[in-house]
PDB file of N, CA, C, O and CB in Angstrom:
ATOM      1  N   UNK A   1     -56.063  63.784 -53.963  1.00  0.00           N
ATOM      2  CA  UNK A   1     -55.000  63.926 -52.956  1.00  0.00           C
ATOM      3  C   UNK A   1     -53.777  63.121 -53.384  1.00  0.00           C
ATOM      4  O   UNK A   1     -53.872  61.947 -53.742  1.00  0.00           O
ATOM      5  CB  UNK A   1     -55.494  63.461 -51.553  1.00  0.00           C
ATOM      6  N   UNK A   2     -52.634  63.786 -53.335  1.00  0.00           N
ATOM      7  CA  UNK A   2     -51.407  63.092 -53.719  1.00  0.00           C
ATOM      8  C   UNK A   2     -50.920  62.226 -52.564  1.00  0.00           C
ATOM      9  O   UNK A   2     -51.156  62.545 -51.399  1.00  0.00           O
ATOM     10  CB  UNK A   2     -50.313  64.099 -54.140  1.00  0.00           C
ATOM     11  N   UNK A   3     -50.239  61.130 -52.890  1.00  0.00           N
ATOM     12  CA  UNK A   3     -49.794  60.185 -51.842  1.00  0.00           C
ATOM     13  C   UNK A   3     -48.946  60.841 -50.764  1.00  0.00           C
ATOM     14  O   UNK A   3     -49.082  60.506 -49.587  1.00  0.00           O
ATOM     15  CB  UNK A   3     -49.006  59.055 -52.467  1.00  0.00           C
ATOM     16  N   UNK A   4     -48.070  61.773 -51.146  1.00  0.00           N
ATOM     17  CA  UNK A   4     -47.183  62.371 -50.147  1.00  0.00           C
ATOM     18  C   UNK A   4     -47.959  63.232 -49.172  1.00  0.00           C
ATOM     19  O   UNK A   4     -47.543  63.413 -48.027  1.00  0.00           O
ATOM     20  CB  UNK A   4     -46.098  63.201 -50.824  1.00  0.00           C
ATOM     21  N   UNK A   5     -49.093  63.768 -49.624  1.00  0.00           N
ATOM     22  CA  UNK A   5     -49.928  64.563 -48.718  1.00  0.00           C
ATOM     23  C   UNK A   5     -50.553  63.654 -47.668  1.00  0.00           C
ATOM     24  O   UNK A   5     -50.614  64.007 -46.490  1.00  0.00           O
ATOM     25  CB  UNK A   5     -51.032  65.325 -49.504  1.00  0.00           C
ATOM     26  N   UNK A   6     -51.014  62.488 -48.096  1.00  0.00           N
ATOM     27  CA  UNK A   6     -51.610  61.536 -47.156  1.00  0.00           C
ATOM     28  C   UNK A   6     -50.565  61.082 -46.137  1.00  0.00           C
ATOM     29  O   UNK A   6     -50.866  60.937 -44.953  1.00  0.00           O
ATOM     30  CB  UNK A   6     -52.197  60.314 -47.910  1.00  0.00           C
ATOM     31  N   UNK A   7     -49.348  60.862 -46.600  1.00  0.00           N
ATOM     32  CA  UNK A   7     -48.272  60.443 -45.696  1.00  0.00           C
ATOM     33  C   UNK A   7     -47.938  61.563 -44.717  1.00  0.00           C
ATOM     34  O   UNK A   7     -47.724  61.322 -43.529  1.00  0.00           O
ATOM     35  CB  UNK A   7     -47.013  60.037 -46.497  1.00  0.00           C
ATOM     36  N   UNK A   8     -47.897  62.794 -45.232  1.00  0.00           N
ATOM     37  CA  UNK A   8     -47.540  63.929 -44.387  1.00  0.00           C
ATOM     38  C   UNK A   8     -48.569  64.152 -43.285  1.00  0.00           C
ATOM     39  O   UNK A   8     -48.221  64.544 -42.171  1.00  0.00           O
ATOM     40  CB  UNK A   8     -47.399  65.191 -45.229  1.00  0.00           C
ATOM     41  N   UNK A   9     -49.844  63.898 -43.602  1.00  0.00           N
ATOM     42  CA  UNK A   9     -50.898  64.109 -42.605  1.00  0.00           C
ATOM     43  C   UNK A   9     -51.058  62.924 -41.669  1.00  0.00           C
ATOM     44  O   UNK A   9     -51.407  63.103 -40.502  1.00  0.00           O
ATOM     45  CB  UNK A   9     -52.213  64.389 -43.293  1.00  0.00           C
ATOM     46  N   UNK A  10     -50.809  61.712 -42.163  1.00  0.00           N
ATOM     47  CA  UNK A  10     -51.043  60.520 -41.342  1.00  0.00           C
ATOM     48  C   UNK A  10     -49.894  60.261 -40.368  1.00  0.00           C
ATOM     49  O   UNK A  10     -50.107  59.696 -39.295  1.00  0.00           O
ATOM     50  CB  UNK A  10     -51.244  59.301 -42.236  1.00  0.00           C
ATOM     51  N   UNK A  11     -48.686  60.669 -40.735  1.00  0.00           N
ATOM     52  CA  UNK A  11     -47.532  60.398 -39.878  1.00  0.00           C
ATOM     53  C   UNK A  11     -47.660  61.039 -38.490  1.00  0.00           C
ATOM     54  O   UNK A  11     -47.523  60.330 -37.492  1.00  0.00           O
ATOM     55  CB  UNK A  11     -46.269  60.894 -40.553  1.00  0.00           C
ATOM     56  N   UNK A  12     -47.917  62.356 -38.385  1.00  0.00           N
ATOM     57  CA  UNK A  12     -48.048  62.958 -37.051  1.00  0.00           C
ATOM     58  C   UNK A  12     -49.267  62.450 -36.298  1.00  0.00           C
ATOM     59  O   UNK A  12     -49.247  62.354 -35.071  1.00  0.00           O
ATOM     60  CB  UNK A  12     -48.123  64.465 -37.166  1.00  0.00           C
ATOM     61  N   UNK A  13     -50.334  62.122 -37.031  1.00  0.00           N
ATOM     62  CA  UNK A  13     -51.528  61.578 -36.382  1.00  0.00           C
ATOM     63  C   UNK A  13     -51.217  60.215 -35.781  1.00  0.00           C
ATOM     64  O   UNK A  13     -51.626  59.917 -34.659  1.00  0.00           O
ATOM     65  CB  UNK A  13     -52.699  61.469 -37.386  1.00  0.00           C
ATOM     66  N   UNK A  14     -50.492  59.390 -36.528  1.00  0.00           N
ATOM     67  CA  UNK A  14     -50.125  58.066 -36.026  1.00  0.00           C
ATOM     68  C   UNK A  14     -49.178  58.199 -34.835  1.00  0.00           C
ATOM     69  O   UNK A  14     -49.281  57.440 -33.871  1.00  0.00           O
ATOM     70  CB  UNK A  14     -49.470  57.220 -37.144  1.00  0.00           C
ATOM     71  N   UNK A  15     -48.268  59.150 -34.896  1.00  0.00           N
ATOM     72  CA  UNK A  15     -47.328  59.350 -33.795  1.00  0.00           C
ATOM     73  C   UNK A  15     -48.058  59.813 -32.539  1.00  0.00           C
ATOM     74  O   UNK A  15     -47.784  59.325 -31.443  1.00  0.00           O
ATOM     75  CB  UNK A  15     -46.247  60.369 -34.188  1.00  0.00           C
ATOM     76  N   UNK A  16     -48.988  60.755 -32.697  1.00  0.00           N
ATOM     77  CA  UNK A  16     -49.745  61.255 -31.548  1.00  0.00           C
ATOM     78  C   UNK A  16     -50.595  60.149 -30.942  1.00  0.00           C
ATOM     79  O   UNK A  16     -50.708  60.036 -29.722  1.00  0.00           O
ATOM     80  CB  UNK A  16     -50.633  62.438 -31.957  1.00  0.00           C
ATOM     81  N   UNK A  17     -51.197  59.326 -31.816  1.00  0.00           N
ATOM     82  CA  UNK A  17     -52.027  58.222 -31.327  1.00  0.00           C
ATOM     83  C   UNK A  17     -51.178  57.228 -30.543  1.00  0.00           C
ATOM     84  O   UNK A  17     -51.598  56.730 -29.499  1.00  0.00           O
ATOM     85  CB  UNK A  17     -52.735  57.512 -32.501  1.00  0.00           C
ATOM     86  N   UNK A  18     -49.985  56.943 -31.051  1.00  0.00           N
ATOM     87  CA  UNK A  18     -49.105  55.997 -30.362  1.00  0.00           C
ATOM     88  C   UNK A  18     -48.717  56.533 -28.988  1.00  0.00           C
ATOM     89  O   UNK A  18     -48.654  55.772 -28.021  1.00  0.00           O
ATOM     90  CB  UNK A  18     -47.841  55.718 -31.203  1.00  0.00           C
ATOM     91  N   UNK A  19     -48.457  57.833 -28.894  1.00  0.00           N
ATOM     92  CA  UNK A  19     -48.084  58.438 -27.616  1.00  0.00           C
ATOM     93  C   UNK A  19     -49.236  58.340 -26.627  1.00  0.00           C
ATOM     94  O   UNK A  19     -49.036  57.984 -25.466  1.00  0.00           O
ATOM     95  CB  UNK A  19     -47.669  59.907 -27.809  1.00  0.00           C
ATOM     96  N   UNK A  20     -50.458  58.660 -27.093  1.00  0.00           N
ATOM     97  CA  UNK A  20     -51.618  58.637 -26.197  1.00  0.00           C
ATOM     98  C   UNK A  20     -51.949  57.230 -25.730  1.00  0.00           C
ATOM     99  O   UNK A  20     -52.513  57.040 -24.652  1.00  0.00           O
ATOM    100  CB  UNK A  20     -52.826  59.241 -26.887  1.00  0.00           C
ATOM    101  N   UNK A  21     -51.593  56.232 -26.556  1.00  0.00           N
ATOM    102  CA  UNK A  21     -51.903  54.845 -26.184  1.00  0.00           C
ATOM    103  C   UNK A  21     -50.780  54.234 -25.345  1.00  0.00           C
ATOM    104  O   UNK A  21     -51.038  53.589 -24.329  1.00  0.00           O
ATOM    105  CB  UNK A  21     -52.139  53.993 -27.445  1.00  0.00           C
ATOM    106  N   UNK A  22     -49.526  54.442 -25.780  1.00  0.00           N
ATOM    107  CA  UNK A  22     -48.397  53.759 -25.146  1.00  0.00           C
ATOM    108  C   UNK A  22     -47.905  54.485 -23.893  1.00  0.00           C
ATOM    109  O   UNK A  22     -47.565  53.839 -22.902  1.00  0.00           O
ATOM    110  CB  UNK A  22     -47.254  53.622 -26.136  1.00  0.00           C
ATOM    111  N   UNK A  23     -47.865  55.816 -23.924  1.00  0.00           N
ATOM    112  CA  UNK A  23     -47.304  56.574 -22.804  1.00  0.00           C
ATOM    113  C   UNK A  23     -48.039  56.335 -21.491  1.00  0.00           C
ATOM    114  O   UNK A  23     -47.383  56.110 -20.475  1.00  0.00           O
ATOM    115  CB  UNK A  23     -47.325  58.044 -23.125  1.00  0.00           C
ATOM    116  N   UNK A  24     -49.380  56.372 -21.463  1.00  0.00           N
ATOM    117  CA  UNK A  24     -50.087  56.092 -20.201  1.00  0.00           C
ATOM    118  C   UNK A  24     -49.829  54.675 -19.695  1.00  0.00           C
ATOM    119  O   UNK A  24     -49.747  54.454 -18.486  1.00  0.00           O
ATOM    120  CB  UNK A  24     -51.589  56.301 -20.384  1.00  0.00           C
ATOM    121  N   UNK A  25     -49.701  53.718 -20.607  1.00  0.00           N
ATOM    122  CA  UNK A  25     -49.435  52.339 -20.201  1.00  0.00           C
ATOM    123  C   UNK A  25     -48.060  52.261 -19.533  1.00  0.00           C
ATOM    124  O   UNK A  25     -47.880  51.553 -18.543  1.00  0.00           O
ATOM    125  CB  UNK A  25     -49.508  51.375 -21.424  1.00  0.00           C
ATOM    126  N   UNK A  26     -47.103  52.994 -20.084  1.00  0.00           N
ATOM    127  CA  UNK A  26     -45.766  53.001 -19.510  1.00  0.00           C
ATOM    128  C   UNK A  26     -45.744  53.681 -18.150  1.00  0.00           C
ATOM    129  O   UNK A  26     -44.913  53.353 -17.304  1.00  0.00           O
ATOM    130  CB  UNK A  26     -44.795  53.690 -20.450  1.00  0.00           C
ATOM    131  N   UNK A  27     -46.655  54.626 -17.934  1.00  0.00           N
ATOM    132  CA  UNK A  27     -46.703  55.344 -16.671  1.00  0.00           C
ATOM    133  C   UNK A  27     -47.484  54.575 -15.615  1.00  0.00           C
ATOM    134  O   UNK A  27     -47.396  54.891 -14.428  1.00  0.00           O
ATOM    135  CB  UNK A  27     -47.317  56.713 -16.873  1.00  0.00           C
ATOM    136  N   UNK A  28     -48.246  53.571 -16.032  1.00  0.00           N
ATOM    137  CA  UNK A  28     -48.963  52.747 -15.070  1.00  0.00           C
ATOM    138  C   UNK A  28     -50.464  52.935 -15.143  1.00  0.00           C
ATOM    139  O   UNK A  28     -51.215  51.980 -14.942  1.00  0.00           O
ATOM    140  CB  UNK A  28     -48.488  53.049 -13.684  1.00  0.00           C
ATOM    141  N   UNK A  29     -50.923  54.160 -15.430  1.00  0.00           N
ATOM    142  CA  UNK A  29     -52.355  54.397 -15.571  1.00  0.00           C
ATOM    143  C   UNK A  29     -52.568  55.619 -16.443  1.00  0.00           C
ATOM    144  O   UNK A  29     -51.653  56.420 -16.636  1.00  0.00           O
ATOM    145  CB  UNK A  29     -53.032  54.581 -14.190  1.00  0.00           C
ATOM    146  N   UNK A  30     -53.781  55.764 -16.973  1.00  0.00           N
ATOM    147  CA  UNK A  30     -54.040  56.859 -17.904  1.00  0.00           C
ATOM    148  C   UNK A  30     -53.972  58.209 -17.203  1.00  0.00           C
ATOM    149  O   UNK A  30     -53.393  59.152 -17.742  1.00  0.00           O
ATOM    150  CB  UNK A  30     -55.403  56.682 -18.565  1.00  0.00           C
ATOM    151  N   UNK A  31     -54.549  58.317 -16.019  1.00  0.00           N
ATOM    152  CA  UNK A  31     -54.588  59.600 -15.319  1.00  0.00           C
ATOM    153  C   UNK A  31     -53.188  60.027 -14.883  1.00  0.00           C
ATOM    154  O   UNK A  31     -52.871  61.216 -14.890  1.00  0.00           O
ATOM    155  CB  UNK A  31     -55.519  59.519 -14.101  1.00  0.00           C
ATOM    156  N   UNK A  32     -52.352  59.061 -14.503  1.00  0.00           N
ATOM    157  CA  UNK A  32     -50.998  59.393 -14.086  1.00  0.00           C
ATOM    158  C   UNK A  32     -50.112  59.719 -15.289  1.00  0.00           C
ATOM    159  O   UNK A  32     -49.174  60.510 -15.181  1.00  0.00           O
ATOM    160  CB  UNK A  32     -50.395  58.240 -13.283  1.00  0.00           C
ATOM    161  N   UNK A  33     -50.413  59.107 -16.430  1.00  0.00           N
ATOM    162  CA  UNK A  33     -49.585  59.294 -17.609  1.00  0.00           C
ATOM    163  C   UNK A  33     -49.832  60.622 -18.294  1.00  0.00           C
ATOM    164  O   UNK A  33     -48.911  61.213 -18.859  1.00  0.00           O
ATOM    165  CB  UNK A  33     -49.819  58.182 -18.575  1.00  0.00           C
ATOM    166  N   UNK A  34     -51.092  61.106 -18.249  1.00  0.00           N
ATOM    167  CA  UNK A  34     -51.422  62.344 -18.937  1.00  0.00           C
ATOM    168  C   UNK A  34     -51.228  63.547 -18.008  1.00  0.00           C
ATOM    169  O   UNK A  34     -51.476  63.453 -16.806  1.00  0.00           O
ATOM    170  CB  UNK A  34     -52.866  62.296 -19.458  1.00  0.00           C
ATOM    171  N   UNK A  35     -50.782  64.682 -18.572  1.00  0.00           N
ATOM    172  CA  UNK A  35     -50.614  65.904 -17.766  1.00  0.00           C
ATOM    173  C   UNK A  35     -51.919  66.347 -17.114  1.00  0.00           C
ATOM    174  O   UNK A  35     -51.898  66.990 -16.064  1.00  0.00           O
ATOM    175  CB  UNK A  35     -50.069  67.036 -18.635  1.00  0.00           C
ATOM    176  N   UNK A  36     -53.061  66.010 -17.726  1.00  0.00           N
ATOM    177  CA  UNK A  36     -54.351  66.411 -17.179  1.00  0.00           C
ATOM    178  C   UNK A  36     -54.572  65.801 -15.804  1.00  0.00           C
ATOM    179  O   UNK A  36     -55.287  66.368 -14.978  1.00  0.00           O
ATOM    180  CB  UNK A  36     -55.482  66.006 -18.123  1.00  0.00           C
ATOM    181  N   UNK A  37     -53.965  64.654 -15.557  1.00  0.00           N
ATOM    182  CA  UNK A  37     -54.142  63.976 -14.282  1.00  0.00           C
ATOM    183  C   UNK A  37     -53.417  64.686 -13.139  1.00  0.00           C
ATOM    184  O   UNK A  37     -53.684  64.411 -11.969  1.00  0.00           O
ATOM    185  CB  UNK A  37     -53.656  62.549 -14.388  1.00  0.00           C
ATOM    186  N   UNK A  38     -52.504  65.596 -13.474  1.00  0.00           N
ATOM    187  CA  UNK A  38     -51.729  66.279 -12.445  1.00  0.00           C
ATOM    188  C   UNK A  38     -52.512  67.434 -11.828  1.00  0.00           C
ATOM    189  O   UNK A  38     -52.210  67.868 -10.716  1.00  0.00           O
ATOM    190  CB  UNK A  38     -50.419  66.791 -13.029  1.00  0.00           C
ATOM    191  N   UNK A  39     -53.508  67.927 -12.541  1.00  0.00           N
ATOM    192  CA  UNK A  39     -54.253  69.101 -12.067  1.00  0.00           C
ATOM    193  C   UNK A  39     -55.300  68.713 -11.036  1.00  0.00           C
ATOM    194  O   UNK A  39     -56.018  69.576 -10.531  1.00  0.00           O
ATOM    195  CB  UNK A  39     -54.923  69.819 -13.239  1.00  0.00           C
TER     196      UNK A  39
END
């Protein structure tokens, strides 16, 4: 695997992970932060 491939795959994964971790905290709770909690 070439280095740029690892970077290309890890960048969106890291971004998605950061959103799932930080966004609910900013909203106050996990259920309120995620769209699934609205249903």
